[in-house]
N, CA, C and O atoms as CSV, one atom per row, in Angstrom:
chain,resi,resn,atom,element,x,y,z
A,1,MET,N,N,-53.013,-40.411,-2.206
A,1,MET,CA,C,-52.029,-40.589,-3.229
A,1,MET,C,C,-52.108,-39.534,-4.326
A,1,MET,O,O,-51.160,-39.357,-5.091
A,2,LYS,N,N,-53.236,-38.834,-4.404
A,2,LYS,CA,C,-53.377,-37.821,-5.427
A,2,LYS,C,C,-52.535,-36.590,-5.102
A,2,LYS,O,O,-52.216,-35.800,-5.991
A,3,ARG,N,N,-52.182,-36.430,-3.850
A,3,ARG,CA,C,-51.392,-35.267,-3.443
A,3,ARG,C,C,-49.908,-35.472,-3.683
A,3,ARG,O,O,-49.165,-34.490,-3.705
A,4,LEU,N,N,-49.439,-36.699,-3.865
A,4,LEU,CA,C,-48.018,-36.994,-4.042
A,4,LEU,C,C,-47.414,-36.281,-5.247
A,4,LEU,O,O,-46.352,-35.676,-5.097
A,5,PRO,N,N,-48.027,-36.314,-6.444
A,5,PRO,CA,C,-47.428,-35.589,-7.568
A,5,PRO,C,C,-47.361,-34.076,-7.313
A,5,PRO,O,O,-46.408,-33.420,-7.734
A,6,ALA,N,N,-48.351,-33.532,-6.640
A,6,ALA,CA,C,-48.337,-32.097,-6.351
A,6,ALA,C,C,-47.206,-31.765,-5.382
A,6,ALA,O,O,-46.537,-30.742,-5.528
A,7,ILE,N,N,-46.994,-32.632,-4.393
A,7,ILE,CA,C,-45.915,-32.410,-3.426
A,7,ILE,C,C,-44.558,-32.523,-4.119
A,7,ILE,O,O,-43.668,-31.706,-3.881
A,8,LEU,N,N,-44.399,-33.538,-4.979
A,8,LEU,CA,C,-43.138,-33.699,-5.717
A,8,LEU,C,C,-42.890,-32.506,-6.634
A,8,LEU,O,O,-41.754,-32.052,-6.769
A,9,LEU,N,N,-43.929,-32.006,-7.256
A,9,LEU,CA,C,-43.801,-30.841,-8.125
A,9,LEU,C,C,-43.389,-29.610,-7.304
A,9,LEU,O,O,-42.552,-28.823,-7.745
A,10,ALA,N,N,-43.971,-29.448,-6.125
A,10,ALA,CA,C,-43.617,-28.316,-5.267
A,10,ALA,C,C,-42.173,-28.420,-4.796
A,10,ALA,O,O,-41.458,-27.419,-4.766
A,11,VAL,N,N,-41.730,-29.646,-4.421
A,11,VAL,CA,C,-40.340,-29.838,-3.989
A,11,VAL,C,C,-39.385,-29.550,-5.138
A,11,VAL,O,O,-38.347,-28.917,-4.947
A,12,ALA,N,N,-39.739,-30.015,-6.328
A,12,ALA,CA,C,-38.885,-29.759,-7.492
A,12,ALA,C,C,-38.827,-28.265,-7.792
A,12,ALA,O,O,-37.761,-27.745,-8.124
A,13,ALA,N,N,-39.949,-27.574,-7.682
A,13,ALA,CA,C,-39.974,-26.129,-7.925
A,13,ALA,C,C,-39.127,-25.392,-6.905
A,13,ALA,O,O,-38.412,-24.451,-7.246
A,14,LEU,N,N,-39.209,-25.823,-5.645
A,14,LEU,CA,C,-38.380,-25.198,-4.614
A,14,LEU,C,C,-36.895,-25.435,-4.862
A,14,LEU,O,O,-36.077,-24.543,-4.638
A,15,ALA,N,N,-36.543,-26.635,-5.324
A,15,ALA,CA,C,-35.144,-26.937,-5.623
A,15,ALA,C,C,-34.640,-26.062,-6.766
A,15,ALA,O,O,-33.518,-25.557,-6.720
A,16,VAL,N,N,-35.470,-25.884,-7.791
A,16,VAL,CA,C,-35.083,-25.034,-8.920
A,16,VAL,C,C,-34.930,-23.587,-8.459
A,16,VAL,O,O,-33.976,-22.911,-8.844
A,17,LEU,N,N,-35.863,-23.110,-7.636
A,17,LEU,CA,C,-35.762,-21.739,-7.126
A,17,LEU,C,C,-34.529,-21.549,-6.250
A,17,LEU,O,O,-33.881,-20.504,-6.313
A,18,ALA,N,N,-34.198,-22.553,-5.430
A,18,ALA,CA,C,-33.006,-22.452,-4.584
A,18,ALA,C,C,-31.742,-22.400,-5.438
A,18,ALA,O,O,-30.833,-21.620,-5.153
A,19,ALA,N,N,-31.681,-23.218,-6.475
A,19,ALA,CA,C,-30.515,-23.195,-7.363
A,19,ALA,C,C,-30.412,-21.847,-8.072
A,19,ALA,O,O,-29.323,-21.286,-8.187
A,20,PHE,N,N,-31.536,-21.332,-8.542
A,20,PHE,CA,C,-31.546,-20.036,-9.209
A,20,PHE,C,C,-31.102,-18.927,-8.254
A,20,PHE,O,O,-30.318,-18.062,-8.645
A,21,ALA,N,N,-31.582,-18.936,-7.024
A,21,ALA,CA,C,-31.201,-17.927,-6.038
A,21,ALA,C,C,-29.711,-18.002,-5.735
A,21,ALA,O,O,-29.062,-16.970,-5.561
A,22,SER,N,N,-29.172,-19.191,-5.671
A,22,SER,CA,C,-27.740,-19.356,-5.422
A,22,SER,C,C,-26.927,-18.769,-6.561
A,22,SER,O,O,-25.927,-18.088,-6.330
A,23,ILE,N,N,-27.355,-19.032,-7.794
A,23,ILE,CA,C,-26.634,-18.504,-8.960
A,23,ILE,C,C,-26.703,-16.978,-8.983
A,23,ILE,O,O,-25.700,-16.319,-9.258
A,24,VAL,N,N,-27.867,-16.414,-8.700
A,24,VAL,CA,C,-28.031,-14.959,-8.711
A,24,VAL,C,C,-27.193,-14.321,-7.607
A,24,VAL,O,O,-26.543,-13.301,-7.834
A,25,ALA,N,N,-27.204,-14.916,-6.408
A,25,ALA,CA,C,-26.422,-14.362,-5.303
A,25,ALA,C,C,-24.938,-14.382,-5.630
A,25,ALA,O,O,-24.220,-13.429,-5.327
A,26,HIS,N,N,-24.474,-15.466,-6.248
A,26,HIS,CA,C,-23.057,-15.557,-6.631
A,26,HIS,C,C,-22.725,-14.488,-7.677
A,26,HIS,O,O,-21.637,-13.912,-7.667
A,27,GLY,N,N,-23.664,-14.236,-8.566
A,27,GLY,CA,C,-23.458,-13.205,-9.586
A,27,GLY,C,C,-23.332,-11.823,-8.971
A,27,GLY,O,O,-22.503,-11.024,-9.408
A,28,PHE,N,N,-24.154,-11.528,-7.950
A,28,PHE,CA,C,-24.061,-10.230,-7.279
A,28,PHE,C,C,-22.737,-10.076,-6.543
A,28,PHE,O,O,-22.171,-8.983,-6.514
A,29,GLU,N,N,-22.234,-11.158,-5.947
A,29,GLU,CA,C,-20.933,-11.099,-5.279
A,29,GLU,C,C,-19.830,-10.807,-6.288
A,29,GLU,O,O,-18.941,-9.998,-6.023
A,30,ASP,N,N,-19.884,-11.460,-7.438
A,30,ASP,CA,C,-18.894,-11.206,-8.482
A,30,ASP,C,C,-18.974,-9.767,-8.985
A,30,ASP,O,O,-17.955,-9.133,-9.254
A,31,LEU,N,N,-20.206,-9.263,-9.108
A,31,LEU,CA,C,-20.388,-7.887,-9.559
A,31,LEU,C,C,-19.812,-6.899,-8.554
A,31,LEU,O,O,-19.162,-5.929,-8.946
A,32,ALA,N,N,-20.039,-7.130,-7.270
A,32,ALA,CA,C,-19.499,-6.241,-6.239
A,32,ALA,C,C,-17.972,-6.275,-6.230
A,32,ALA,O,O,-17.324,-5.240,-6.077
A,33,ALA,N,N,-17.405,-7.464,-6.394
A,33,ALA,CA,C,-15.943,-7.579,-6.439
A,33,ALA,C,C,-15.382,-6.859,-7.665
A,33,ALA,O,O,-14.339,-6.209,-7.584
A,34,ALA,N,N,-16.064,-6.973,-8.785
A,34,ALA,CA,C,-15.606,-6.303,-10.010
A,34,ALA,C,C,-15.691,-4.787,-9.853
A,34,ALA,O,O,-14.803,-4.069,-10.315
A,35,GLU,N,N,-16.744,-4.293,-9.209
A,35,GLU,CA,C,-16.864,-2.848,-8.981
A,35,GLU,C,C,-15.741,-2.335,-8.075
A,35,GLU,O,O,-15.169,-1.273,-8.325
A,36,ALA,N,N,-15.433,-3.091,-7.030
A,36,ALA,CA,C,-14.345,-2.686,-6.127
A,36,ALA,C,C,-13.013,-2.669,-6.872
A,36,ALA,O,O,-12.212,-1.752,-6.686
A,37,GLU,N,N,-12.772,-3.662,-7.704
A,37,GLU,CA,C,-11.534,-3.710,-8.491
A,37,GLU,C,C,-11.479,-2.545,-9.478
A,37,GLU,O,O,-10.416,-1.964,-9.696
A,38,LYS,N,N,-12.623,-2.205,-10.075
A,38,LYS,CA,C,-12.682,-1.076,-11.003
A,38,LYS,C,C,-12.325,0.219,-10.287
A,38,LYS,O,O,-11.556,1.023,-10.814
A,39,GLN,N,N,-12.876,0.434,-9.087
A,39,GLN,CA,C,-12.563,1.630,-8.311
A,39,GLN,C,C,-11.074,1.698,-7.974
A,39,GLN,O,O,-10.454,2.756,-8.079
A,40,ARG,N,N,-10.502,0.552,-7.565
A,40,ARG,CA,C,-9.085,0.519,-7.224
A,40,ARG,C,C,-8.227,0.860,-8.435
A,40,ARG,O,O,-7.254,1.606,-8.320
A,41,LEU,N,N,-8.581,0.319,-9.587
A,41,LEU,CA,C,-7.803,0.575,-10.797
A,41,LEU,C,C,-7.953,2.023,-11.275
A,41,LEU,O,O,-6.994,2.613,-11.771
A,42,GLU,N,N,-9.149,2.593,-11.127
A,42,GLU,CA,C,-9.336,3.995,-11.508
A,42,GLU,C,C,-8.520,4.918,-10.614
A,42,GLU,O,O,-7.942,5.894,-11.093
A,43,THR,N,N,-8.469,4.622,-9.330
A,43,THR,CA,C,-7.657,5.415,-8.403
A,43,THR,C,C,-6.185,5.315,-8.776
A,43,THR,O,O,-5.477,6.321,-8.811
A,44,ARG,N,N,-5.731,4.103,-9.054
A,44,ARG,CA,C,-4.323,3.899,-9.440
A,44,ARG,C,C,-4.008,4.619,-10.749
A,44,ARG,O,O,-2.920,5.172,-10.908
A,45,ALA,N,N,-4.957,4.612,-11.685
A,45,ALA,CA,C,-4.749,5.302,-12.965
A,45,ALA,C,C,-4.609,6.808,-12.746
A,45,ALA,O,O,-3.771,7.453,-13.376
A,46,ARG,N,N,-5.441,7.377,-11.840
A,46,ARG,CA,C,-5.324,8.812,-11.538
A,46,ARG,C,C,-3.969,9.122,-10.907
A,46,ARG,O,O,-3.334,10.117,-11.257
A,47,GLU,N,N,-3.526,8.277,-9.980
A,47,GLU,CA,C,-2.225,8.493,-9.337
A,47,GLU,C,C,-1.105,8.444,-10.364
A,47,GLU,O,O,-0.195,9.272,-10.328
A,48,LEU,N,N,-1.160,7.483,-11.277
A,48,LEU,CA,C,-0.120,7.365,-12.298
A,48,LEU,C,C,-0.155,8.553,-13.259
A,48,LEU,O,O,0.896,9.028,-13.689
A,49,ALA,N,N,-1.347,9.036,-13.601
A,49,ALA,CA,C,-1.455,10.196,-14.485
A,49,ALA,C,C,-0.832,11.431,-13.830
A,49,ALA,O,O,-0.147,12.208,-14.495
A,50,GLU,N,N,-1.069,11.611,-12.533
A,50,GLU,CA,C,-0.461,12.739,-11.816
A,50,GLU,C,C,1.059,12.598,-11.794
A,50,GLU,O,O,1.781,13.578,-11.977
A,51,SER,N,N,1.537,11.384,-11.571
A,51,SER,CA,C,2.979,11.150,-11.543
A,51,SER,C,C,3.603,11.441,-12.906
A,51,SER,O,O,4.684,12.024,-12.993
A,52,ILE,N,N,2.916,11.031,-13.960
A,52,ILE,CA,C,3.413,11.285,-15.314
A,52,ILE,C,C,3.467,12.785,-15.579
A,52,ILE,O,O,4.438,13.279,-16.153
A,53,ALA,N,N,2.423,13.519,-15.163
A,53,ALA,CA,C,2.404,14.973,-15.371
A,53,ALA,C,C,3.552,15.648,-14.625
A,53,ALA,O,O,4.201,16.542,-15.170
A,54,GLU,N,N,3.809,15.233,-13.391
A,54,GLU,CA,C,4.922,15.805,-12.621
A,54,GLU,C,C,6.258,15.496,-13.290
A,54,GLU,O,O,7.137,16.355,-13.357
A,55,THR,N,N,6.406,14.277,-13.782
A,55,THR,CA,C,7.655,13.898,-14.439
A,55,THR,C,C,7.853,14.688,-15.727
A,55,THR,O,O,8.970,15.110,-16.028
A,56,GLU,N,N,6.783,14.893,-16.491
A,56,GLU,CA,C,6.890,15.679,-17.724
A,56,GLU,C,C,7.250,17.130,-17.416
A,56,GLU,O,O,8.023,17.744,-18.152
A,57,GLU,N,N,6.694,17.686,-16.331
A,57,GLU,CA,C,7.063,19.047,-15.931
A,57,GLU,C,C,8.540,19.129,-15.562
A,57,GLU,O,O,9.226,20.086,-15.920
A,58,MET,N,N,9.023,18.118,-14.843
A,58,MET,CA,C,10.438,18.090,-14.458
A,58,MET,C,C,11.325,17.995,-15.695
A,58,MET,O,O,12.347,18.677,-15.774
A,59,ILE,N,N,10.950,17.167,-16.651
A,59,ILE,CA,C,11.737,17.028,-17.882
A,59,ILE,C,C,11.777,18.347,-18.635
A,59,ILE,O,O,12.834,18.767,-19.107
A,60,ALA,N,N,10.615,19.006,-18.748
A,60,ALA,CA,C,10.577,20.299,-19.450
A,60,ALA,C,C,11.449,21.322,-18.737
A,60,ALA,O,O,12.161,22.089,-19.384
A,61,ALA,N,N,11.399,21.339,-17.400
A,61,ALA,CA,C,12.221,22.296,-16.652
A,61,ALA,C,C,13.701,21.994,-16.836
A,61,ALA,O,O,14.502,22.916,-16.985
A,62,LEU,N,N,14.076,20.719,-16.829
A,62,LEU,CA,C,15.484,20.368,-16.994
A,62,LEU,C,C,15.979,20.683,-18.400
A,62,LEU,O,O,17.162,20.971,-18.584
A,63,ARG,N,N,15.107,20.634,-19.385
A,63,ARG,CA,C,15.515,20.950,-20.758
A,63,ARG,C,C,15.649,22.449,-20.980
A,63,ARG,O,O,16.476,22.882,-21.783
A,64,ASN,N,N,14.842,23.254,-20.275
A,64,ASN,CA,C,14.758,24.680,-20.604
A,64,ASN,C,C,15.328,25.615,-19.543
A,64,ASN,O,O,15.594,26.779,-19.843
A,65,ASP,N,N,15.524,25.144,-18.318
A,65,ASP,CA,C,15.910,26.043,-17.243
A,65,ASP,C,C,17.220,25.588,-16.604
A,65,ASP,O,O,17.246,24.561,-15.926
A,66,PRO,N,N,18.313,26.338,-16.810
A,66,PRO,CA,C,19.590,25.947,-16.203
A,66,PRO,C,C,19.536,25.923,-14.671
A,66,PRO,O,O,20.253,25.144,-14.043
A,67,ALA,N,N,18.702,26.760,-14.072
A,67,ALA,CA,C,18.586,26.770,-12.613
A,67,ALA,C,C,18.003,25.451,-12.113
A,67,ALA,O,O,18.373,24.979,-11.039
A,68,ALA,N,N,17.097,24.856,-12.879
A,68,ALA,CA,C,16.533,23.567,-12.494
A,68,ALA,C,C,17.595,22.474,-12.557
A,68,ALA,O,O,17.642,21.594,-11.697
A,69,VAL,N,N,18.438,22.535,-13.569
A,69,VAL,CA,C,19.528,21.556,-13.680
A,69,VAL,C,C,20.472,21.701,-12.498
A,69,VAL,O,O,20.885,20.703,-11.908
A,70,GLU,N,N,20.819,22.942,-12.146
A,70,GLU,CA,C,21.704,23.166,-11.012
A,70,GLU,C,C,21.060,22.685,-9.711
A,70,GLU,O,O,21.729,22.092,-8.865
A,71,SER,N,N,19.784,22.939,-9.558
A,71,SER,CA,C,19.088,22.520,-8.344
A,71,SER,C,C,19.107,21.000,-8.191
A,71,SER,O,O,19.372,20.488,-7.103
A,72,VAL,N,N,18.829,20.284,-9.267
A,72,VAL,CA,C,18.842,18.823,-9.210
A,72,VAL,C,C,20.255,18.323,-8.933
A,72,VAL,O,O,20.444,17.387,-8.156
A,73,ALA,N,N,21.255,18.951,-9.573
A,73,ALA,CA,C,22.638,18.532,-9.354
A,73,ALA,C,C,23.047,18.743,-7.897
A,73,ALA,O,O,23.754,17.913,-7.325
A,74,ARG,N,N,22.613,19.830,-7.306
A,74,ARG,CA,C,22.987,20.098,-5.918
A,74,ARG,C,C,22.224,19.198,-4.932
A,74,ARG,O,O,22.822,18.617,-4.027
A,75,VAL,N,N,20.920,19.090,-5.113
A,75,VAL,CA,C,20.097,18.378,-4.135
A,75,VAL,C,C,20.235,16.869,-4.274
A,75,VAL,O,O,20.488,16.175,-3.289
A,76,GLU,N,N,20.071,16.359,-5.481
A,76,GLU,CA,C,20.034,14.910,-5.663
A,76,GLU,C,C,21.408,14.285,-5.829
A,76,GLU,O,O,21.627,13.144,-5.421
A,77,LEU,N,N,22.333,15.025,-6.424
A,77,LEU,CA,C,23.661,14.460,-6.673
A,77,LEU,C,C,24.716,14.970,-5.707
A,77,LEU,O,O,25.833,14.453,-5.687
A,78,GLY,N,N,24.379,15.986,-4.898
A,78,GLY,CA,C,25.332,16.505,-3.923
A,78,GLY,C,C,26.508,17.238,-4.548
A,78,GLY,O,O,27.584,17.297,-3.952
A,79,MET,N,N,26.327,17.786,-5.716
A,79,MET,CA,C,27.414,18.477,-6.407
A,79,MET,C,C,27.537,19.915,-5.912
A,79,MET,O,O,26.565,20.508,-5.444
A,80,VAL,N,N,28.759,20.472,-6.022
A,80,VAL,CA,C,29.015,21.861,-5.662
A,80,VAL,C,C,29.839,22.494,-6.779
A,80,VAL,O,O,30.473,21.803,-7.577
A,81,ARG,N,N,29.815,23.817,-6.815
A,81,ARG,CA,C,30.628,24.531,-7.810
A,81,ARG,C,C,32.078,24.586,-7.325
A,81,ARG,O,O,32.331,24.547,-6.121
A,82,PRO,N,N,33.023,24.675,-8.252
A,82,PRO,CA,C,34.420,24.819,-7.836
A,82,PRO,C,C,34.588,26.093,-6.995
A,82,PRO,O,O,34.063,27.154,-7.332
A,83,GLY,N,N,35.317,25.960,-5.916
A,83,GLY,CA,C,35.573,27.091,-5.039
A,83,GLY,C,C,34.559,27.257,-3.922
A,83,GLY,O,O,34.797,28.044,-3.005
A,84,GLU,N,N,33.447,26.554,-3.960
A,84,GLU,CA,C,32.470,26.651,-2.880
A,84,GLU,C,C,32.931,25.834,-1.685
A,84,GLU,O,O,33.585,24.802,-1.835
A,85,THR,N,N,32.587,26.303,-0.517
A,85,THR,CA,C,32.918,25.594,0.711
A,85,THR,C,C,31.658,24.900,1.222
A,85,THR,O,O,30.595,25.512,1.335
A,86,VAL,N,N,31.796,23.621,1.526
A,86,VAL,CA,C,30.661,22.848,2.017
A,86,VAL,C,C,30.809,22.671,3.511
A,86,VAL,O,O,31.857,22.234,3.987
A,87,LEU,N,N,29.771,23.005,4.253
A,87,LEU,CA,C,29.764,22.815,5.692
A,87,LEU,C,C,28.829,21.664,6.009
A,87,LEU,O,O,27.654,21.693,5.645
A,88,LEU,N,N,29.341,20.665,6.679
A,88,LEU,CA,C,28.522,19.546,7.121
A,88,LEU,C,C,28.320,19.700,8.619
A,88,LEU,O,O,29.283,19.672,9.386
A,89,LEU,N,N,27.089,19.860,9.031
A,89,LEU,CA,C,26.773,20.028,10.437
A,89,LEU,C,C,26.319,18.689,10.993
A,89,LEU,O,O,25.328,18.106,10.552
A,90,ALA,N,N,27.070,18.227,11.966
A,90,ALA,CA,C,26.726,16.950,12.580
A,90,ALA,C,C,25.805,17.202,13.765
A,90,ALA,O,O,26.044,18.107,14.564
A,91,THR,N,N,24.772,16.415,13.872
A,91,THR,CA,C,23.876,16.519,15.015
A,91,THR,C,C,24.153,15.347,15.938
A,91,THR,O,O,24.301,14.215,15.477
A,92,PRO,N,N,24.225,15.606,17.238
A,92,PRO,CA,C,24.518,14.500,18.148
A,92,PRO,C,C,23.354,13.506,18.178
A,92,PRO,O,O,22.185,13.884,18.094
A,93,THR,N,N,23.700,12.264,18.295
A,93,THR,CA,C,22.680,11.221,18.371
A,93,THR,C,C,22.814,10.500,19.698
A,93,THR,O,O,23.904,10.414,20.264
A,94,GLN,N,N,21.721,9.993,20.179
A,94,GLN,CA,C,21.726,9.247,21.425
A,94,GLN,C,C,22.371,7.887,21.200
A,94,GLN,O,O,22.148,7.256,20.167
A,95,PRO,N,N,23.175,7.429,22.171
A,95,PRO,CA,C,23.735,6.085,22.021
A,95,PRO,C,C,22.618,5.056,22.140
A,95,PRO,O,O,21.618,5.289,22.820
A,96,PRO,N,N,22.791,3.939,21.487
A,96,PRO,CA,C,21.729,2.930,21.564
A,96,PRO,C,C,21.609,2.387,22.985
A,96,PRO,O,O,22.600,2.325,23.712
A,97,PRO,N,N,20.394,1.992,23.384
A,97,PRO,CA,C,20.220,1.452,24.740
A,97,PRO,C,C,20.974,0.139,24.870
A,97,PRO,O,O,21.174,-0.566,23.881
A,98,PRO,N,N,21.392,-0.192,26.086
A,98,PRO,CA,C,22.143,-1.442,26.255
A,98,PRO,C,C,21.278,-2.647,25.883
A,98,PRO,O,O,20.066,-2.667,26.098
A,99,SER,N,N,21.924,-3.609,25.338
A,99,SER,CA,C,21.227,-4.807,24.893
A,99,SER,C,C,20.954,-5.722,26.079
A,99,SER,O,O,21.815,-5.903,26.939
A,100,LEU,N,N,19.779,-6.288,26.124
A,100,LEU,CA,C,19.419,-7.207,27.196
A,100,LEU,C,C,19.434,-8.656,26.715
A,100,LEU,O,O,18.830,-9.530,27.336
A,101,THR,N,N,20.117,-8.897,25.625
A,101,THR,CA,C,20.119,-10.259,25.073
A,101,THR,C,C,21.210,-11.130,25.674
A,101,THR,O,O,21.193,-12.350,25.507
A,102,GLY,N,N,22.154,-10.517,26.370
A,102,GLY,CA,C,23.258,-11.291,26.963
A,102,GLY,C,C,22.803,-12.034,28.206
A,102,GLY,O,O,21.624,-12.001,28.558
A,103,PRO,N,N,23.736,-12.704,28.870
A,103,PRO,CA,C,23.374,-13.452,30.083
A,103,PRO,C,C,22.997,-12.502,31.208
A,103,PRO,O,O,23.513,-11.388,31.294
A,104,THR,N,N,22.116,-12.940,32.046
A,104,THR,CA,C,21.671,-12.149,33.187
A,104,THR,C,C,22.748,-12.208,34.271
A,104,THR,O,O,23.181,-13.299,34.644
A,105,PRO,N,N,23.188,-11.056,34.783
A,105,PRO,CA,C,24.229,-11.076,35.809
A,105,PRO,C,C,23.714,-11.684,37.113
A,105,PRO,O,O,22.551,-11.515,37.480
A,106,THR,N,N,24.592,-12.384,37.789
A,106,THR,CA,C,24.250,-12.981,39.069
A,106,THR,C,C,24.532,-11.965,40.171
A,106,THR,O,O,25.625,-11.401,40.211
A,107,PRO,N,N,23.577,-11.718,41.063
A,107,PRO,CA,C,23.799,-10.721,42.112
A,107,PRO,C,C,24.889,-11.225,43.097
A,107,PRO,O,O,24.980,-12.417,43.391
A,108,ILE,N,N,25.691,-10.293,43.582
A,108,ILE,CA,C,26.724,-10.654,44.539
A,108,ILE,C,C,26.097,-10.913,45.902
A,108,ILE,O,O,26.497,-11.833,46.615
A,109,LEU,N,N,25.137,-10.114,46.247
A,109,LEU,CA,C,24.506,-10.235,47.552
A,109,LEU,C,C,23.010,-10.232,47.374
A,109,LEU,O,O,22.472,-9.331,46.731
A,110,ALA,N,N,22.329,-11.196,47.914
A,110,ALA,CA,C,20.882,-11.243,47.843
A,110,ALA,C,C,20.330,-11.052,49.241
A,110,ALA,O,O,20.709,-11.767,50.168
A,111,LEU,N,N,19.435,-10.087,49.393
A,111,LEU,CA,C,18.825,-9.828,50.697
A,111,LEU,C,C,17.542,-10.610,50.810
A,111,LEU,O,O,16.724,-10.615,49.890
A,112,ARG,N,N,17.365,-11.263,51.923
A,112,ARG,CA,C,16.143,-12.030,52.175
A,112,ARG,C,C,15.525,-11.507,53.455
A,112,ARG,O,O,16.236,-11.231,54.421
A,113,TYR,N,N,14.254,-11.373,53.473
A,113,TYR,CA,C,13.555,-10.885,54.647
A,113,TYR,C,C,12.789,-12.005,55.289
A,113,TYR,O,O,12.125,-11.796,56.304
């Protein structure tokens, strides 16, 4: 009977250690998830910064360079100068394959061997 308190103390210590290990492991999982989210957000921030820089360059070019304005008007808006002739070149396209969603045709003659 003298060993019972020692055994209970050991079981209680193991329970406390198991709870502590569970809390620490959960903390490491949260830390890893936070690091991954931080990396994702830093990458997105770099992409947005590059996009902002490109947009600012475009704005500066449109404010200062008439050729840039003409280029945007021609490419993005499809505009032409008066008197210019526009040639539209059509490229042939393949007809779509026949649809197999309709009813299956019944054969007129079936050969049997």
